[in-house]
N, C-alpha and C positions, 0 to 999 in steps of 0.2 A: 411439169412435163410440157405444158404449153409453151412456156418460155424457151425451153430447150428446142422444141420443134421450130419455133419462130427464129431463134438464133441460127439454127442449122439450115432450115429451108426457106425462111423468109415468107413473104406473101406475094400475091399477084399485084400488079400495078395498081389495081383498084382496092387493095386491102384484103381481098378474099384469101382465106387460108387454103382452100382446096380449089383446084381447077381440073378441067378434063385434060386429056392427053395433048390437046392443042392449045392449052392455056386459057380456054374459055370457061363459061359457066357449066358446072356439072348438071347434067340433065336430070329431070325428075325420075325418069325410068332407071337411071343409075342409082339414085338414092333408094328407090323402091327395091331394086334387086339386092343391094347391099343390106338393106333393112331385113329382107326376107332371110338372107344368109345368116345375119347376126341373130335373128330370132331362133333359127334352128340350132345355133350353137349355145345360146343363152338359156333357152327355156326347155322344160321337160317335154317329151313327145306329145302328151295330151294337151299341153298348153299351145304347142305349135299348131296342132290340128284345130284349135279353137280360134274364135275371132279376137282373142286377147292381143292387144297391141298389133293388130294386123297392119296398120300404117303408122308411120312416124307421127302423124297428126294426132293419133289416138292418145299419145302421151300427154300432149297439151290438153286435149279434151278431158282426160282423166284427172289431171292436176286441177284444172279450173272447176270441174264438177266436185271434186273432193273438197277444195277450199270453200266453195259455196255451201256445200252440204254440212261442213263442219262449223258453219256459222261465221266465217270471215265476212266482213262487211263487203257487199258487192262493189262499192267504190274502190276499196283496196284491191280486190281481185281484178277489176277492170284496169286499174293503173298498172298492176304487175303484168297483165296480159297485153298491154298496149292498146286497149280498146276503151271506148266510152261505155258508161253503164248501160246505155240503151242498146248498143251493139252486143254487149256481153249478155244481157238478160233476154235478148231475142231467143237464141238457141238454148240458153242455160237456165232459164227461169224454172223449168221442170225439175232441175237438180235440187231446188230448195223445197220441193213438195214434201209433205209429211213432217214438217217442222212446226205445225200449228201448236202442238202442246208446249213446245219450248217457247214459242212466241207468246202464247197466252200466259205462261208462267212469268216471263219477263215483264209483261204489261201489268200483271197483278202485283208483282213486287214493286214496280214503280208507283202504282196507284196507292199502295199501302203507305208509302212515304208521305202522302198527302193527307192521311187520316189524322 
């Protein structure tokens, strides 16, 4: 679908796929308005009334939090997010709370190899 859109509509001179009506950068207020309209169409009413995915950034936050909490190495998460580990773990370190039992089990398994 993307190739078809590019073949039909092309891009802006600077390579952007979408522009405003004057050919400039789409404003954040426009993104927010369209996001709110899309949420109302895509989610059930109770979810629309909730804070679930209230902003487009919430999708990124949810993905990074989920990856960290599932045990993906922070170095890998940071690389995929385009951040350093330090920048990633500032706001997201709390996402790996509650994983002490898993960490202890991994440490114990490793130590057993040396017995």
